[in-house]
C-alpha positions, 0 to 999 in steps of 0.5 A: 499500500503506497503512501501518500509522500513516498515520492522520488525526483524524476526529471521533466524529460524531452518527451513530456515537452510534447505531452505537455504544451508550455512545458520547457525543460523545468520552468515554470509560469510566474506566480502573481507577487506575495501579498499579506492581504488575501481576498480570494472567495470574495463571491462566494467559498467552494465546499460542499454539504456532507454528502459532498453535494459541491457548493459556493453559496454559504447556509449554515445547516447544509454547509460542510467543513471538512476536519478529517483525518486519514487512515482511521480505522475500525475494529480489531487489527494486529493487536490493536483495537480500532474504535471512530468514536475515539476520532468523532470523541477528538473533534473530527467530524470526517475519516479517511480510511485506510483502504485494508479494511473491513469497509463495510463496516467502518461505515456502519460506525461512522452512520452511527457516530454522525461522521462522514468518509472518504473513501480510498480507490472504492471498489465499485459493486462496494459504491453501488451499493452502499452509495445511499449511505448518510455517512458518505462524503467523497470517493477518492478515485486518485492518488498522488498522480504527479508524482507516481504516473510519468508523463508517458502514462498521463493520457491514458491515466487521465481518460481512465480518470475521467472512465472511472468519474463517469461511472460513478456518477451514472449513480451516484450524481450528486458525490463529489469524486476526490484527487489527492496529489502533492503540493505542485511545486516541483518543476518536475512534477508542476505540469503532470501536476497542474493537468491532474487539478481539473479532474475531480470535483475536489481537490486536495493536497499535501506539504509536509516542510518539516523534513531533515532534508528542509532544515533549517525549516525558516519559513513555510510559505510553500504552503502558502505558495501551493494552496493559493496556487491551487486556488487562483488555478481551480478558478472557484471551480472547486473546494480545495483541501490541504493534508496537513503534517501530522506525522514522523517518518525516522527513516526519510526524514520527516519530524513531527512537528509541534503544536505551533507549527502544525497550527501556522501550516493548517492556517497558512492554508486557510488564509491561502484559501483552503476549505477543508482540512485533513491530518495525516495521518493516525498511527496504525499497523498501515502506517508503521509500515510504510516506515510513518508514525502519527497520531494517536490516543495510544500508539503501540511501539510495535506492531509485530508482524504486519503485512507488508503493503507496500513493498518495501521488503522491511518490517514495520516500524518500532518506535520508543517511548519519547516518540509514543509520548510524541504521537499523544502529544500531537492528538491532543493537539489535533483535537484541541485545533479541530475544536477550535476549527468547528468555531470558526467553520461558519466564518470561514466558509463566507465570503471573504470580506471586503476589508482590507489591510496593509502590515509592516514587519519588523523583525530578522524576516527572510519574506517580502510578505512574512505576514499573511491575513484573511478577513472573514464575517463573524457573529454579531457582524463583526470581523474575523482577522486571522494572520499569520506569521509564516516565519520562524522568527518573531516579529512585531508588526503594525497593520493600517486598515482601510476603515475605523475600528471602534473595537479590537479583542482577542477573538478567542479568550487568549490573551494577547499582552502587545495588542494594542489599537494605536489609532482608528485605523491602525493596531500594532501587535506582536507575533512569535516565531509561526504564531497564529493569530486570531482578532475580533474586529468591529467597524464603525 
């Protein structure tokens, strides 16, 4: 079983140029200059309801913001009991199911718990039998095609995807199809990534910056770039979901982010237009076979002699006490973040507010726009202003806005001692490395 980041660079060969017009060697088209204020989705946020039906207008009774986790499991497997109830208790509303399990049983459990389900590479016989389930959110029909499908294979695979999607639509017309892919940043993947982006109803992409190969991780602009690029190229036609790094891979060098780093990843994606979050990954025998330590409320040090799903010819990963503690701790941090996102979801799915600000920063930052902002409607007529520091340095920020602010306060109970309103249109704050700030803004 392939896990969604075990990809290795491939060169953009000469025959790729013929297949993908405009691909000139490793040259990418230029992205627009980075800006502090993000203004996409002013006409409406592409999202779905709980049954995967696409929406652009927000409806508090219908609109759905997925807060999910990859490779969820239900039942007994290799010495451990898995219960979808653990995910519901931790604030997840969506589960991507590890494909090698009893999908019928998992769907039944999800229905009882009110969880929505993503089914990866669904068996068509099962799909035709269970497509009426109220737990079904999306059919995941393709996994990392730009990473693992060569340019030579591309036309046939695109056509095969279209044919499969059409068959699923014939018996389940309202349900969303989902495609999971990489970030579309690497030149040797970009053109294939761009060819796949339009295909499914929902495009989900992973971007995992916390790895030894990137150390020291001085900023997470790659997440801002990949999400905003997908949102821009999709042109408001589909939801873009972000798959967040909630794992460690000691073999390949990814390490588990801190709770602050993970929160910055998620809010950076949301500020740049993502309308759903899925964490990779729940810890189980399946992920351990791929050398991955995921998050869990009760991870095991050793899952024993498990099948070689990824055909690596290696035994499953065993971990020590410190790694187990890190898995449990990040699970709790994600649970806290899940509850925060659930409270913010009504704002995040509404059109972006026509309230713009500019940011002046003091500190040893590397990027021209180290702080990114997004304004959304909030309750009682206020605004939610999200600010994310995408760099690993502390910054002082002066934020000047285009309308008079009557009141400024933290959006949540967390204290912001450095925040102060200096004039009706300007306020000051200090942001820690990879810091996230949520402000409640009341306008005149």
